[in-house]
N, C-alpha and C positions, 0 to 999 in steps of 0.2 A: 504494500500500500504506500502511496505517495506520502512523504513526510508532512506536507501541508495538510493532507487529509487526516493524518494521525493527530496533528496538533489541534485541528478544528474539532475532531471527535472528542479529544480530551476537554476542550472548552465546553462542548455540549454536555459532557458528563459533569463538569464542575457546576454548570448552571442548573442541571437537573438535581444534583445533590443539594445545592443551596436552596432551591425553590420547592423541593418535594415536601409533602406533608410528613410528619413524624411516622405515621403508619406505613408510608411508602418507602421509608429508609430501610426497612427490613429487606424488601425486595432488592434494593440496590446493594445492600450489604452482602446478600447471598450471591448476587451477580459478581461483585468484586472478589468475594472469597474464592470463587472457582478459578480465577486467574492465578491465584497463589498456590496452586497445586504444582506449579512449575518454578524452577529455581531462579531465573533471571528477575522477574518482578518481586519475588519474595525477598531476595537479598537487597534490592533497591528500597523496598518498603521498610525493612528493618533499619537500614541506614537513615532513611528520612525520619522515622519515628524516634530514633535515638537522638537525632540532632534537634528535634522540635519538642522533646518531652517537657522541657521547662515552659515552653509556650502554652502547652495544654494545661499545665498546673496553674499558671497565671490566669489564663482565660477562665478556667473553672472557678477559681477563687474570686475573680472579679465579678462574674455573674452571680455567684452565690451570696456575696456580701453587698453588692451594689443594688440588686433588684429588690424592691420591697415585697413583702408577703408574710405568710405565716412562719414564725420561727421554727426551725428544725428541732432545736433544743431550747424550749422556753426558759429553762432554769439558768441558761447562760446570759439571758437578757440581750443587750446590744451586741454581745460577742457571738451570738448564734447566727449562722447563715439562714436564709429563707428557703422554704421548700420550693417555691417557684424559681428562685435564683439557681438552686442546685439543679433543678430539672432543665432550665434553659442552658446552664453551663455544660451539663452533660450532653445536651443535644448539639451545642456548638462544637464540642470536642469530637463527637461522632461525625458530624458533617466534615470537619477538617481531616479526620482520618480517612474518610472515603475519598475526599479530593486527592489526598496524598497517595491513596491506593491506585487511583487512576493515573496519577503522575508516575508512579512506580512502574505501571504497565508500559507507559509511553517510553520511559527511560530504559526499561529492561529490554525492550524489543526494537529500539531505534538507536542505531549507532550515532555517535556524536556528530560526525560530519553530515549525516543525513538530517539530524535535528537542526543543526546550524543552517543547512541549506533551506529547510522549511521556514525558519524564521527570516532568512534572507528573502525568500519569495514573498512571504506575508508582509514584509516591509516595503514592497513595491509602491503601494499608494502614497507612502510618505516621501517618495523621491521628489515630486514637484514642490514639496514644502522645504527642500534643502537638506533632507536627511540623507546622509551618505551610508547606504546599506552595505556597501563593500567594506568600508572601514568598520562598521558595526560588526559584520561577520568575522573579520580578521581579529578584532580586539576581543570579541567573545571567545573565539577559538583559542587564542593565546592565553587569555585569562583562565579558562577552564583547564588548559594543559598545565599551566603553572600551578594552579591549586592542586591538581592531581599529583604532580611530580615533585612539588616543593617539599624539602625535609620538614618534618613536624617536630618543633622543639618541645621540650618537656613542659615549659610554662608559656602562657600566652604573652607575658611581658617580653620573653625572649623573641617571640615572633614579631612583635612591634619594633624591637630594637635591631633586628637583623637587617643588614643592608640588602637592597634589591640587586640581583645580578645584572651585569651590563647587557647581556644578550639573552633573550628568552625566546625560544622557539625558532622555527625556520624563517628564512627571509621571504619565502613565497608560500602562500596558502591557497590550495586549489579545492574547489567544491565540484563534485560531479553532478551534472544536471540530470533530472529524471522527467519522464513523460507522464502526463495525467492519463489515467485509464478509467474505464467505465466503473470498475469496482470502487474507485475512489469517490465517484459521484454517489454510488450506493451507500458508502460509508457516511458521507455527509448527510444524505437523506435519513439514515438511521439515527444520526445524532440529532437532527431536527425533530424527528418523531419522539425521541427520548425527552427532549426539551419540552415539546408540546404536551407529552403525558405528565411531566412534572408540574407544568403550569396549570393544568386543568384542576 
């Protein structure tokens, strides 16, 4: 499938997850779980969840304590989170996990050059506004390559103090073009149908 189609399908998945009713999230969760019977997306999801675990904690606590409602533990008084806040916080965390699950499928089955090519094509409408999509693609590729191959210091302060290397990556970066096929259009149609089902 064309990388542009893959990115747009993930966008449709993200919209469906965000707009779906809580009862429909179970269906989406089952659909997402079937993809993780295979190794590529499973490894990507575990990495994404590990890097965002504190975001989930902060979001849940923010919803639990910021939204008014019935106290979960009345004996604690003002120190008790609300039942409604905990429910909304858990719902927000579930939606984000499902979005990351879709992203893990995209990253697990799409090579980095193909993904960058898809973003390069999607940036075409921005060209008349002065956006240099070639420079964007090259900078994104070099940044991702540096992040992957850079040595990891023991402490984050060491990473900030470490000098940047003089030369990073190749002098030329080439993206292979791909042709749009009928199955790509079918994939976009499926994403639109999923969005329509979620918005009903």
